C-alpha positions in Angstrom: 108.3 113.9 58.3 106.3 112.8 61.1 107.1 113.7 64.9 106.7 111.1 67.5 106.6 112.0 71.5 109.7 110.9 73.4 109.4 108.2 76.0 109.9 109.2 79.5 113.7 108.7 80.4 114.4 107.5 84.3 115.7 110.0 86.3 118.2 107.8 88.0 119.9 104.5 87.6 117.8 103.5 90.3 114.7 104.4 88.8 112.1 101.5 88.3 108.9 100.9 87.1 106.2 100.3 90.3 102.5 99.4 90.6 100.0 102.2 90.3 96.5 102.8 89.9 94.7 105.9 87.9 93.4 107.9 91.2 89.9 108.2 89.6 89.7 104.3 89.1 90.8 103.6 92.7 88.5 106.0 94.4 85.7 106.6 91.9 82.9 108.8 92.9 84.1 108.2 96.6 85.9 111.0 98.2 88.5 109.4 101.1 90.7 111.5 103.1 92.6 110.1 106.2 92.0 106.6 107.4 89.1 104.3 106.2 88.7 101.2 108.1 88.1 98.1 106.1 86.6 94.6 106.8 88.0 92.9 104.1 90.7 93.4 101.5 88.7 91.7 98.4 87.3 95.0 96.7 90.4 96.5 96.6 92.5 93.7 95.6 90.2 93.1 92.8 90.2 96.8 91.8 93.8 97.1 91.8 94.3 93.7 89.9 92.1 95.1 87.1 93.3 98.5 86.7 96.9 98.2 87.7 99.7 99.9 85.7 103.6 99.7 86.2 105.1 103.3 85.5 108.4 104.8 86.0 108.8 105.8 89.8 110.5 109.0 89.0 107.2 110.2 86.8 104.8 108.9 89.4 106.2 111.2 92.3 105.2 114.1 90.4 102.0 112.9 89.1 98.7 113.0 91.1 96.5 111.4 88.5 97.8 108.0 89.7 98.3 106.7 92.9 101.3 104.4 94.1 99.8 101.4 96.0 101.9 100.7 99.4 101.0 97.9 101.7 101.8 99.2 105.2 102.6 96.4 107.6 102.1 96.9 111.4 103.8 94.3 113.6 101.9 93.5 116.9 102.8 91.0 119.6 100.9 90.9 123.3 99.5 94.2 122.8 102.9 95.9 121.8 103.8 97.8 118.6 107.0 97.5 116.6 107.8 101.5 116.4 110.5 102.2 114.2 112.7 105.3 113.0 113.7 105.9 109.7 117.4 106.4 109.0 118.6 110.0 107.7 119.8 108.1 104.6 115.9 106.6 103.6 115.3 106.6 100.2 112.1 108.7 100.9 113.5 112.2 101.5 110.4 113.4 103.1 110.5 110.6 105.6 114.0 111.0 106.7 114.3 110.1 110.7 110.4 110.0 111.2 109.0 107.6 113.7 107.1 104.8 112.0 104.9 101.8 112.9 104.3 100.9 109.3 106.9 98.8 107.2 106.3 99.1 103.4 107.6 99.9 100.2 106.7 100.1 96.3 105.6 96.9 94.3 107.4 95.9 91.4 105.9 93.7 88.4 108.2 90.7 89.7 107.0 91.2 93.3 103.7 89.9 92.4 104.1 87.4 89.7 101.7 84.7 90.5 101.2 86.0 94.1 98.6 88.6 95.7 99.6 91.6 97.4 99.6 90.2 100.8 102.2 87.5 99.7 104.2 90.3 98.8 103.7 92.2 101.8 105.0 89.4 103.9 108.1 88.8 102.0 108.7 93.0 102.3 108.2 92.4 106.0 111.0 90.0 106.0 113.5 92.0 104.1 113.2 95.0 106.3 113.3 93.3 109.4 114.5 90.0 111.1 111.7 87.7 112.5 111.7 84.0 112.6 108.0 83.7 113.9 104.7 83.1 112.5 102.7 85.8 111.4 98.4 86.1 111.3 97.4 88.9 108.8 94.4 91.3 109.4 93.3 94.1 107.3 92.9 97.5 109.1 92.2 99.9 106.3 92.8 102.2 103.7 95.2 105.3 104.1 94.7 108.3 101.8 96.2 111.6 103.2 96.5 114.2 100.7 97.7 117.2 103.0 101.2 116.8 102.0 103.2 116.1 99.0 103.9 112.4 99.9 100.2 111.5 100.2 99.2 113.1 97.3 100.8 110.2 95.0 100.6 107.2 97.4 97.6 105.3 98.8 98.3 102.9 101.5 96.7 99.6 102.8 97.3 98.8 106.6 97.7 95.6 107.8 98.1 94.3 111.0 100.7 91.5 111.4 100.0 89.6 114.8 103.4 87.7 115.7 103.4 84.6 118.0 106.9 85.9 119.6 108.6 89.0 120.3 111.7 88.4 118.5 111.6 91.2 116.0 114.8 93.7 114.9 115.3 96.2 112.2 117.5 96.3 109.1 117.3 97.9 105.7 116.8 101.6 105.7 115.1 101.6 109.4 117.6 102.7 112.2 116.0 101.5 115.3 112.8 99.9 116.5 111.1 98.7 119.9 108.1 97.0 120.9 106.1 99.7 123.0 102.6 100.0 124.3 100.1 102.2 122.5 100.6 104.5 125.8 104.5 104.5 125.1 104.1 105.1 121.1 102.1 108.0 122.1 105.2 110.0 123.4 106.5 109.9 120.1 103.3 111.2 118.4 105.0 114.4 117.1 107.9 112.9 115.7 105.7 110.1 113.7 105.1 110.3 109.8 101.6 111.4 108.9 100.2 107.8 108.0 101.6 106.6 111.2 99.8 108.9 113.2 96.5 108.1 111.2 97.2 104.5 112.1 97.9 105.2 115.9 94.5 106.9 116.1 92.7 104.3 114.6 94.3 101.6 117.0 94.0 103.9 120.0 90.2 104.4 119.2 89.7 100.7 118.8 91.2 99.5 121.9 89.0 102.3 124.0 86.2 100.1 122.2 
């Protein structure tokens, strides 16, 4: 009697299949750790489109051979940045109560049906915050931080969303948010999640020329 390997069973009713890319495909022979500035997103957009898989999130949280792809969206208006705090009930246990510049989340298959990741990112932005203005999108860079458990299984792509007005407020699993200059954001540096610290360092360096 032949034996078959049982399929992976979702850990919870809230489990879902999310977009992942094999880590070896995403980085090939290149070792990237930290924040890597990008001039455009086309190379990685094509790489993700070619190598994407949709696998159970519960499995991927423990599997560093795959990278979960996360658009990381930073809102700015008139040289101020929207710094938020996650709720204590945030779905990602390891990020509870942390300060963040980035709005983002996992990508499901139906999220990007007929659309690219930037279109999905804008939709995710409007699900997380209330904002009624226009947005211009600029790619900032790739985030790959393997110094902690979260970073080992996630890779982020940071996009700067430039708004034409300051009328933005939080909802979803965010606790609070305020438009602050980079100097004001610096006061919360030690309370920032790691990805936000990396983005903040890049933005600070860029403004200093």
